[in-house]
C-alpha distance (Angstrom), angle and dihedral (degrees) to the residues before:
residue distance angle dihedral
X1 . . .
X2 3.79 . .
X3 3.79 127.8 .
X4 3.79 91.1 -115.4
X5 3.80 88.5 59.8
X6 3.82 91.6 55.1
X7 3.79 102.8 40.1
X8 3.77 124.7 50.0
X9 3.82 108.9 -117.6
X10 3.79 113.2 -97.4
X11 3.80 98.0 20.2
X12 3.80 94.3 103.7
X13 3.80 96.6 41.2
X14 3.81 95.8 96.1
X15 3.82 103.9 14.9
X16 3.77 87.7 -151.2
X17 3.77 93.6 -70.7
X18 3.83 96.2 111.6
X19 3.79 99.3 -167.0
X20 3.80 98.2 -32.3
X21 3.82 107.8 165.3
X22 3.80 94.3 13.9
X23 3.81 89.4 131.9
X24 3.82 88.1 69.3
X25 3.81 93.3 58.5
X26 3.81 94.2 82.9
X27 3.79 114.2 132.5
X28 3.79 124.6 -158.1
X29 3.80 87.5 -96.3
X30 3.81 87.8 68.1
X31 3.81 93.9 52.1
X32 3.79 93.8 98.8
X33 3.79 100.5 50.3
X34 3.79 116.8 119.1
X35 3.80 100.7 23.6
X36 3.79 126.5 124.6
X37 3.81 93.9 -133.4
X38 3.78 129.5 33.0
X39 3.80 108.2 -66.7
X40 3.79 116.0 -90.1
X41 3.81 87.2 -125.6
X42 3.81 90.8 60.7
X43 3.80 93.0 41.5
X44 3.81 90.6 52.2
X45 3.80 87.4 51.2
X46 3.81 89.3 54.4
X47 3.82 89.8 51.4
X48 3.80 88.9 54.4
X49 3.80 95.9 41.8
X50 3.81 94.1 52.3
X51 3.81 100.6 38.1
X52 3.81 94.1 104.5
X53 3.79 97.0 38.1
X54 3.78 132.2 95.9
X55 3.80 93.7 -98.3
X56 3.81 108.5 32.0
X57 3.79 118.9 -167.8
X58 3.80 108.3 -125.7
X59 3.80 103.7 172.1
X60 3.79 143.2 50.8
X61 3.81 130.9 -147.1
X62 3.77 119.6 -132.4
X63 3.79 126.9 -148.4
X64 3.81 90.1 -106.5
X65 3.81 89.8 61.2
X66 3.81 100.7 -103.3
X67 3.78 122.7 135.2
X68 3.80 113.0 -146.5
X69 3.79 127.8 -171.1
X70 3.79 114.7 -120.9
X71 3.79 128.4 -172.8
X72 3.79 121.7 -143.7
X73 3.81 89.9 -110.7
X74 3.81 91.4 53.2
X75 3.81 89.6 47.9
X76 3.81 91.9 52.2
X77 3.80 92.7 49.6
X78 3.80 94.8 46.5
X79 3.80 92.0 48.8
X80 3.80 89.6 50.0
X81 3.78 89.7 53.8
X82 3.81 91.0 47.3
X83 3.81 92.3 52.9
X84 3.81 100.1 35.9
X85 3.79 114.0 149.3
X86 3.77 117.0 -116.0
X87 3.80 96.6 20.7
X88 3.78 112.4 140.4
X89 3.82 111.5 -110.1
X90 3.82 92.8 -123.2
X91 3.81 91.2 53.3
X92 3.80 92.3 46.9
X93 3.80 90.7 50.1
X94 3.82 92.6 48.7
X95 3.81 91.9 48.8
X96 3.80 90.6 47.5
X97 3.81 92.1 50.6
X98 3.79 92.0 45.5
X99 3.80 97.3 53.5
X100 3.77 90.1 47.3
X101 3.82 84.0 75.7
X102 3.81 123.0 68.3
X103 3.81 98.7 -127.2
X104 3.82 92.6 58.6
X105 3.79 94.6 38.4
X106 3.81 89.0 53.4
X107 3.82 88.8 59.8
X108 3.81 88.1 65.1
X109 3.79 100.2 35.1
X110 3.81 94.2 49.4
X111 3.81 93.4 63.3
X112 3.79 131.3 66.6
X113 3.83 108.9 -83.8
X114 3.81 89.8 -115.7
X115 3.83 89.2 60.8
X116 3.82 96.8 53.1
X117 3.80 93.0 94.2
X118 3.80 89.7 53.4
X119 3.82 90.7 51.8
X120 3.82 88.6 50.2
X121 3.82 91.9 50.4
X122 3.80 91.9 48.5
X123 3.81 93.6 49.7
X124 3.80 102.0 38.2
X125 3.81 109.9 23.6
């Protein structure tokens, strides 16, 4: 006997959970939703994508209206932190929201790129 013979089709699709936990299904592509300016994640990607072109992008704009210079190395390190494996979704969201503002982004840009992970650990762990 097969399972489809025992259970009416469609009865196990939802298991009565109706979207429970859906807020945890956010991929990195959803990181930038809900910000006034383009997400820092996407802006850092533009810095990296244009670094060898004729008109490289070398700054990002925060939601509080500041424009901050960013090197390619800083962009790589920040994007690594934003997409780190095993980070709890709430922590990732808080970090993403924080660096969308200039005062928090300064905390990372004002240190040597090799020290960014240490700044992250100090602030969020």
